[in-house]
C-alpha positions as CSV (number, residue, x, y, z in Angstrom):
1,M,80.0,128.7,96.6
2,T,78.1,131.9,96.4
3,E,75.4,132.7,98.9
4,K,72.8,131.8,96.2
5,E,74.4,128.5,95.4
6,T,74.5,127.6,99.1
7,E,70.8,128.5,99.5
8,D,70.0,126.4,96.4
9,W,72.0,123.5,97.9
10,F,70.0,123.7,101.1
11,K,66.8,123.8,99.1
12,K,67.8,120.7,97.1
13,F,68.7,118.9,100.3
14,D,65.3,119.8,101.8
15,E,63.5,118.6,98.7
16,T,65.3,115.3,98.4
17,K,66.3,114.2,101.9
18,D,63.2,111.9,102.2
19,K,64.3,110.1,99.0
20,F,67.6,108.9,100.6
21,K,66.7,108.7,104.3
22,W,65.7,105.0,103.8
23,F,69.3,103.9,103.5
24,W,70.3,106.0,106.5
25,D,67.6,104.2,108.4
26,Y,68.9,100.8,107.2
27,Y,72.7,101.2,107.3
28,I,73.5,104.2,109.5
29,A,73.0,105.0,113.2
30,E,70.0,107.2,113.9
31,E,72.2,109.6,115.8
32,L,74.0,110.5,112.6
33,W,70.8,111.5,110.9
34,E,70.0,113.6,114.0
35,Q,73.4,115.3,113.7
36,L,72.7,116.0,110.0
37,M,69.4,117.6,110.8
38,K,70.9,119.7,113.6
39,A,73.6,120.9,111.2
40,R,70.8,121.7,108.7
41,E,68.9,123.7,111.3
42,E,72.1,125.7,111.9
43,K,72.7,126.0,108.2
44,D,76.1,124.4,108.6
45,Q,76.7,123.1,105.1
46,N,80.3,122.1,105.9
47,E,79.3,119.9,108.8
48,M,76.5,118.4,106.7
49,L,78.9,117.6,103.9
50,C,81.4,116.1,106.4
51,I,78.6,113.8,107.8
52,M,77.3,112.9,104.3
53,N,80.8,112.1,103.0
54,G,81.4,109.8,106.0
55,V,78.1,108.0,105.3
56,W,79.1,107.6,101.6
57,F,82.2,105.7,102.7
58,D,80.2,103.5,105.1
59,L,77.7,102.3,102.6
60,P,78.2,98.9,101.0
61,D,79.9,99.4,97.6
62,G,78.1,96.5,96.0
63,R,74.7,98.0,96.7
64,F,75.4,101.7,96.3
65,N,76.9,102.6,92.9
66,I,75.9,104.0,89.6
67,Q,75.2,100.6,88.1
68,N,72.7,99.6,90.9
69,N,71.5,103.2,91.4
70,P,69.1,102.5,94.4
71,A,66.3,105.0,95.2
72,G,67.6,108.3,96.4
73,W,71.2,107.5,95.3
74,K,71.5,110.1,92.6
75,E,70.0,112.8,94.8
76,F,72.5,112.0,97.6
77,L,75.4,112.0,95.2
78,Y,74.3,115.3,93.7
79,L,74.5,116.9,97.1
80,I,77.9,115.6,98.1
81,E,79.4,116.2,94.6
82,D,77.9,119.6,93.9
């Protein structure tokens, strides 16, 4: 990624994180969200993506998929697939 693309990614994260935080609160340990926020403060995109990809694998497949498309899901996927 170019520097501009990385900055755009961080901006998109900042704009959309509240849309998908609910499923972190429900399914994922609070400490992991805190780690994600710490990585964000440090502008460590690689660490953020590592955490987010791990969460993606931990979420229940039957609830989190394109067909069900829960609130915040497309924003979350955009960030980890971009």
